[in-house]
C-alpha positions in Angstrom: -7.8 4.6 4.9 -9.0 1.0 4.8 -6.6 -0.8 7.2 -8.4 -4.1 7.1 -6.4 -4.9 4.0 -3.3 -5.1 6.2 -5.0 -8.0 8.1 -6.0 -9.6 4.8 -2.4 -9.4 3.6 -1.1 -11.0 6.8 -3.7 -13.8 6.4 -2.8 -14.4 2.8 0.9 -14.8 3.6 0.2 -16.8 6.7 -1.8 -19.3 4.7 0.8 -19.4 2.0 3.3 -20.5 4.6 0.8 -23.1 5.8 0.7 -21.6 9.3 -2.3 -21.7 11.6 -3.1 -18.5 13.5 -1.9 -20.3 16.6 1.5 -21.1 14.9 2.0 -17.4 13.9 0.9 -16.2 17.3 3.4 -18.5 19.0 6.3 -17.3 16.7 5.6 -13.6 17.5 4.6 -13.9 21.2 1.0 -12.8 20.6 -2.3 -14.5 21.2 -4.1 -16.4 18.4 -7.2 -14.3 19.3 -5.2 -11.1 18.6 -3.9 -12.5 15.3 -7.5 -13.3 14.3 -8.7 -9.8 15.1 -5.8 -8.3 13.1 -6.6 -10.6 10.1 -10.3 -9.6 10.3 -9.5 -5.9 10.4 -10.8 -5.5 13.9 -7.4 -4.4 15.3 -4.5 -2.6 13.7 -1.2 -4.0 15.0 1.3 -1.7 16.7 4.4 -1.1 14.6 6.4 -3.5 16.9 3.8 -6.3 16.4 3.6 -5.6 12.7 7.3 -6.0 12.3 7.3 -9.2 14.4 4.6 -10.6 12.2 6.2 -9.8 8.9 9.5 -11.1 10.1 7.9 -14.3 11.2 6.3 -14.7 7.8 9.6 -13.8 6.1 8.0 -11.1 3.9 8.6 -7.4 3.5 6.2 -4.7 4.8 5.4 -3.5 1.3 4.0 -6.9 0.4 1.4 -6.5 3.1 0.9 -2.7 2.7 0.7 -2.6 -1.1 -3.1 -1.9 -1.0 -2.8 1.0 1.4 0.3 2.7 0.1 0.1 5.5 -2.5 2.9 3.6 -4.3 1.1 0.3 -3.9 0.8 -0.2 -7.6 4.5 0.2 -8.0 5.0 -2.6 -5.4 2.4 -4.8 -7.1 4.0 -4.2 -10.4 7.4 -5.2 -9.0 5.9 -8.4 -7.5 4.2 -9.2 -10.8 7.4 -8.6 -12.8 9.2 -11.0 -10.5 6.6 -13.6 -11.1 6.5 -13.0 -14.8 10.3 -13.5 -15.0 9.8 -17.1 -13.8 7.4 -18.2 -16.6 8.1 -19.2 -20.1 8.3 -16.6 -22.9 5.1 -18.0 -24.5 3.2 -17.7 -21.2 4.5 -14.1 -20.8 3.3 -13.2 -24.2 -0.2 -14.7 -23.4 -0.3 -12.6 -20.2 0.7 -9.5 -22.1 -2.0 -10.1 -24.7 -4.6 -10.4 -22.0 -3.4 -7.1 -20.4 -3.5 -5.4 -23.8 -7.1 -6.6 -24.4 -8.1 -5.3 -20.9 -6.5 -2.0 -21.5 -8.2 -1.6 -24.9 -11.5 -2.1 -23.2 -10.8 0.1 -20.2 -12.0 3.6 -19.7 -8.5 5.0 -20.0 -7.7 7.7 -22.5 -6.2 6.1 -25.6 -2.7 7.2 -26.4 
């Protein structure tokens, strides 16, 4: 299992919230050095630390764990559906056209 993706997810959402490692560390009562090691995949946070981090970032665990869960594609699909619902009908149709083109040229079995 490639757990460094957990750290990458934490970093992604930390940056989206415009927080420095020091800011996040202060919010959760951990050191900035520890947050950095988690984000680089050098450390895996304990469950307690993980919960503190995602609560501080105001995100759900599945958002960070999507790449390591067997159901991760379901999570990603839900997140994409949510984002798609916020764009115009014309933009949605363009996105679907791109997806259809990619699927046509993928190695999947044609149905």
